[in-house]
C-alpha positions as CSV (number, residue, x, y, z in Angstrom):
1,M,95.2,136.7,97.8
2,A,93.8,134.9,94.8
3,R,96.9,135.9,92.8
4,E,99.2,134.5,95.5
5,Q,97.3,131.2,95.6
6,M,97.5,130.9,91.8
7,T,101.2,131.5,91.9
8,D,101.7,128.9,94.7
9,A,99.6,126.3,92.7
10,T,101.7,126.9,89.6
11,F,104.9,126.7,91.5
12,N,103.8,123.4,93.2
13,A,102.8,121.9,89.8
14,A,106.1,122.8,88.3
15,A,108.1,121.7,91.4
16,A,106.3,118.3,91.7
17,P,107.9,115.5,89.7
18,A,105.9,114.4,86.5
19,R,103.7,111.3,86.8
20,W,103.4,108.6,84.2
21,Q,100.0,109.8,83.5
22,D,101.4,113.3,82.5
23,Y,103.6,111.7,80.0
24,L,100.7,109.6,78.6
25,Q,98.6,112.8,78.4
26,L,101.4,114.3,76.1
27,M,100.7,111.6,73.6
28,K,97.0,112.6,73.3
29,P,95.5,109.2,74.0
30,R,92.0,110.1,72.7
31,V,93.5,111.0,69.4
32,M,95.7,108.0,69.4
33,S,92.7,105.7,70.0
34,L,91.0,107.0,66.8
35,V,94.3,106.6,64.9
36,V,94.7,103.0,66.0
37,F,91.2,102.2,65.3
38,T,91.3,103.5,61.6
39,A,94.8,102.0,61.1
40,L,93.5,98.6,62.3
41,T,90.6,98.9,59.9
42,G,93.0,99.6,57.0
43,L,95.2,96.6,58.0
44,V,92.2,94.2,58.2
45,C,90.5,95.5,55.0
46,A,93.7,94.6,53.2
47,D,92.4,91.0,53.5
48,R,95.9,89.6,53.6
49,A,96.9,86.7,56.0
50,M,99.3,88.2,58.5
51,N,101.3,86.9,61.4
52,P,99.4,88.1,64.5
53,I,102.7,89.3,66.1
54,L,103.7,91.4,63.1
55,A,100.1,92.8,63.0
56,A,100.4,93.8,66.7
57,V,103.8,95.3,66.0
58,A,102.4,97.4,63.2
59,I,99.7,98.8,65.2
60,L,102.0,99.5,68.1
61,C,104.3,101.5,65.8
62,I,101.4,103.5,64.4
63,A,100.2,104.2,68.0
64,V,103.7,105.2,69.1
65,G,104.1,107.4,66.0
66,A,100.8,109.0,66.8
67,G,101.8,109.7,70.4
68,A,105.1,111.1,69.1
69,S,103.2,113.5,67.0
70,G,101.1,114.6,70.0
71,A,104.2,115.1,72.2
72,L,105.8,117.3,69.6
73,N,102.6,119.2,69.0
74,M,102.3,119.9,72.8
75,W,105.9,121.0,73.1
76,Y,105.7,123.5,70.3
77,D,102.1,124.7,71.0
78,A,102.6,125.3,74.8
79,D,102.4,129.1,74.3
80,I,99.0,128.7,72.5
81,D,97.7,126.0,74.8
82,A,98.3,128.2,77.8
83,K,95.8,130.8,76.5
84,M,93.1,128.5,75.6
85,R,90.5,127.3,78.2
86,R,90.2,123.9,76.4
87,T,93.9,123.2,76.5
88,R,95.5,125.2,79.4
89,A,95.5,122.1,81.6
90,R,97.8,120.1,79.3
91,P,101.0,118.9,80.9
92,V,103.5,121.6,79.4
93,P,101.4,124.8,79.9
94,A,100.3,123.5,83.3
95,G,104.0,123.1,84.2
96,K,103.7,119.3,84.9
97,V,106.2,118.4,82.1
98,K,109.1,120.6,80.8
99,G,109.0,121.6,77.1
100,A,112.4,120.0,76.5
101,E,111.1,116.7,78.0
102,A,108.1,116.7,75.7
103,A,110.3,117.4,72.7
104,T,112.7,114.7,73.6
105,L,110.0,112.2,74.1
106,G,108.4,113.1,70.8
107,V,111.7,112.7,68.8
108,T,112.7,109.5,70.6
109,L,109.2,107.9,70.0
110,S,109.3,109.0,66.3
111,L,112.6,107.3,65.6
112,F,111.6,104.2,67.5
113,S,108.3,103.8,65.8
114,V,109.6,104.4,62.2
115,M,112.6,102.2,62.5
116,L,110.7,99.3,64.1
117,M,108.0,99.5,61.4
118,G,110.7,99.4,58.6
119,M,112.7,96.6,60.2
120,A,109.7,94.5,61.3
121,L,107.2,95.1,58.4
122,N,108.3,97.1,55.4
123,W,109.8,100.5,54.4
124,L,106.7,101.8,52.6
125,A,104.7,101.6,55.7
126,A,107.6,103.1,57.7
127,G,108.0,105.9,55.1
128,L,104.3,106.8,55.3
129,L,104.5,106.7,59.1
130,A,107.5,109.1,59.0
131,F,105.8,111.4,56.5
132,T,102.7,111.5,58.9
133,I,104.8,112.4,61.9
134,V,106.7,115.2,60.0
135,F,103.6,116.5,58.4
136,Y,101.7,116.8,61.6
137,A,104.6,118.1,63.8
138,V,106.2,120.4,61.3
139,V,103.9,121.3,58.4
140,Y,100.7,121.5,60.5
141,T,101.7,122.4,64.0
142,M,104.7,124.8,63.2
143,W,103.4,126.3,60.0
144,L,99.8,125.8,58.9
145,K,98.1,126.2,62.3
146,R,99.5,129.7,62.9
147,W,99.4,130.9,59.3
148,T,96.3,130.1,57.4
149,A,92.5,129.4,58.1
150,Q,93.0,126.4,55.9
151,N,95.1,124.8,58.6
152,I,92.5,122.1,59.4
153,V,91.9,121.3,55.7
154,I,95.5,120.8,54.6
155,G,96.6,119.5,58.0
156,G,93.8,117.0,58.1
157,L,96.0,114.7,55.8
158,A,98.0,113.7,58.9
159,G,95.1,112.3,60.6
160,A,93.8,110.7,57.4
161,L,96.8,108.5,56.5
162,P,96.7,105.8,59.3
163,P,94.5,103.4,57.3
164,V,96.9,103.7,54.4
165,I,99.7,102.9,56.8
166,G,97.9,100.0,58.1
167,W,97.1,98.6,54.7
168,A,100.8,99.1,53.6
169,A,102.0,97.3,56.8
170,A,99.9,94.2,55.8
171,T,100.6,94.2,52.0
172,G,103.6,96.4,51.2
173,T,101.3,98.4,48.9
174,A,98.9,101.3,49.0
175,P,96.1,100.6,46.5
176,L,93.0,102.8,45.6
177,D,90.9,101.4,48.3
178,A,93.4,102.4,51.0
179,W,93.4,105.9,49.7
180,L,89.6,105.9,49.7
181,L,89.7,105.4,53.4
182,C,92.2,108.3,53.6
183,A,89.9,110.5,51.6
184,I,87.0,109.8,53.8
185,I,88.9,111.0,57.0
186,F,90.4,113.9,55.1
187,L,86.9,115.2,54.0
188,W,85.5,114.5,57.5
189,T,88.1,116.8,59.3
190,P,86.9,120.3,58.2
191,P,83.1,119.9,59.2
192,H,84.3,118.1,62.4
193,F,86.8,120.7,63.6
194,W,85.0,123.7,62.3
195,A,81.9,122.7,64.3
196,L,84.1,122.6,67.3
197,S,85.7,125.9,66.4
198,L,82.4,127.7,66.2
199,Y,81.8,127.3,69.9
200,T,85.4,127.7,71.0
201,S,86.2,130.6,68.7
202,E,86.9,132.9,71.6
203,D,89.8,130.6,72.6
204,Y,91.3,130.6,69.3
205,A,91.0,134.4,68.9
206,K,92.6,134.9,72.3
207,A,95.6,132.6,71.2
208,G,96.0,134.2,67.9
209,V,95.2,131.0,65.9
210,P,93.5,131.8,62.5
211,M,90.7,129.3,62.6
212,M,88.0,129.7,60.1
213,P,85.4,131.4,62.4
214,V,88.0,133.9,63.6
215,V,89.2,134.7,60.0
216,A,86.1,134.4,57.8
217,G,83.3,134.8,60.5
218,A,80.8,132.4,61.8
219,A,78.3,132.7,58.9
220,S,81.0,131.7,56.3
221,T,82.1,128.9,58.4
222,R,78.6,127.5,58.7
223,K,78.3,127.6,54.8
224,Q,81.5,125.9,54.4
225,I,80.6,123.2,57.0
226,L,77.4,122.4,55.0
227,A,79.4,122.2,51.7
228,Y,82.1,120.0,53.1
229,S,79.6,117.8,54.8
230,A,77.8,117.1,51.5
231,V,81.1,116.2,49.9
232,F,82.2,114.0,52.8
233,V,78.9,112.1,52.9
234,A,79.1,111.5,49.2
235,S,82.6,110.2,49.5
236,C,81.5,107.7,52.1
237,F,79.7,105.8,49.4
238,A,82.9,105.3,47.3
239,P,83.9,102.0,49.1
240,V,80.4,100.7,48.1
241,V,81.2,101.4,44.5
242,T,84.7,99.6,44.6
243,G,83.3,96.7,46.5
244,L,85.3,97.4,49.7
245,G,82.2,98.2,51.7
246,G,79.3,95.6,51.9
247,L,75.7,95.7,53.0
248,A,76.3,96.7,56.6
249,Y,78.5,99.4,55.6
250,T,76.1,100.7,53.0
251,A,73.3,100.9,55.6
252,V,75.5,102.8,58.0
253,T,76.7,105.1,55.4
254,A,73.2,105.9,54.2
255,L,71.5,106.3,57.6
256,G,74.4,108.0,59.3
257,G,74.9,110.2,56.3
258,L,71.3,111.4,56.4
259,V,71.6,112.3,60.1
260,F,74.9,114.1,59.4
261,M,73.4,116.2,56.7
262,I,70.4,117.1,58.9
263,L,72.7,118.2,61.6
264,A,75.0,120.1,59.1
265,W,71.9,121.9,57.8
266,R,70.8,122.8,61.3
267,V,74.2,124.3,61.9
268,F,73.9,126.3,58.6
269,R,70.5,127.6,59.7
270,S,71.7,128.4,63.3
271,R,73.5,131.4,64.7
272,A,76.3,129.1,66.1
273,G,79.4,131.1,66.8
274,E,77.4,134.3,67.1
275,A,75.6,133.8,70.4
276,P,76.3,136.1,73.4
277,K,79.5,135.2,74.9
278,D,78.3,133.5,78.1
279,R,80.8,131.8,80.1
280,V,81.1,127.9,79.5
281,E,83.4,125.4,81.1
282,G,83.4,121.9,79.6
283,L,84.0,120.9,75.9
284,Y,80.3,119.9,75.6
285,D,78.9,122.8,77.7
286,V,78.2,125.4,75.1
287,K,76.2,128.6,74.7
288,A,72.6,128.1,73.6
289,G,73.0,129.4,70.1
290,S,75.9,126.9,69.5
291,K,74.3,123.7,70.5
292,D,73.7,122.7,66.9
293,A,77.5,123.0,66.3
294,R,78.2,120.9,69.4
295,N,75.7,118.2,68.2
296,L,77.3,118.0,64.9
297,F,80.8,117.8,66.4
298,A,79.7,114.9,68.7
299,F,77.8,113.0,66.0
300,S,80.7,113.3,63.5
301,I,82.9,111.2,65.8
302,L,80.2,108.6,66.2
303,Y,79.5,108.5,62.5
304,L,83.2,108.1,61.4
305,A,83.7,105.3,64.0
306,A,80.5,103.6,62.9
307,L,81.8,103.6,59.2
308,F,85.1,102.0,60.1
309,A,83.5,99.6,62.5
310,A,81.2,98.4,59.8
311,L,84.2,97.9,57.4
312,L,86.3,96.2,60.2
313,A,83.5,93.9,61.0
314,Q,82.7,93.0,57.4
315,H,86.4,92.1,56.6
316,A,87.2,90.5,60.0
317,L,84.1,88.3,59.9
318,G,83.9,87.7,56.2
319,L,80.5,89.3,55.9
320,P,79.0,89.9,52.4
């Protein structure tokens, strides 16, 4: 009886017409919001007077490009997503949107965002945007994610480039400070995602995704989280050295970095990823032994947002 109900539910989901919310979900709006925020920070930190309409167009192109990457990722990863508790409700594996529709949406949005960026702003920004989309959708999604435990380390470049794109949109250049912002996000990505993977490793193992805890084990992953956390926190001080970050940014970096390292140390000393496999449901509902990993994952988002908010406020308001 339960099997029949599940079959009927799946059939009804596939037969029902897709809603606009389903297509929006394809574009990973939560990820898109972080991309837009970091790109806006790069654009403002460039300290270049810019037509507000052109600035809005630049951010729109970056947002649409991020959405295009998300749609292509969900199209190609539908088989993996269907096996994972965290992703099985996504539009394609849930049968709400056909895979071909997701792919078409991704390609269309990619072409639109890159061409509009090039014609309205400049072709350096457009080229960087095109590279980001291809790197995420092809290099990371189709190759790295299924091939190597370093998938997040290398693939993190795609999520790190938006501030460089924003800076290039404003000035037509990509100087050292822009790449420092990129480096901060790039080095933030491994401890952030490996913390998540410690308490969702069952999902990755079931789907055959070679995430670090699945390949190297939880203990090795915890050591690498601690090492990457130290390098990441140190890198956050680079904008202070170059003058890009001011007093507020320095304070946020120091205090937040201290908390980040404490949480990373607690993960290192914990047994996260090795606790008994009790059933959990929500993203933040974790097994008792993995709460330290959950806490680092959650704080990492807050810390990165605070860093970029401090830079954004400093340059937008002209703070010292």
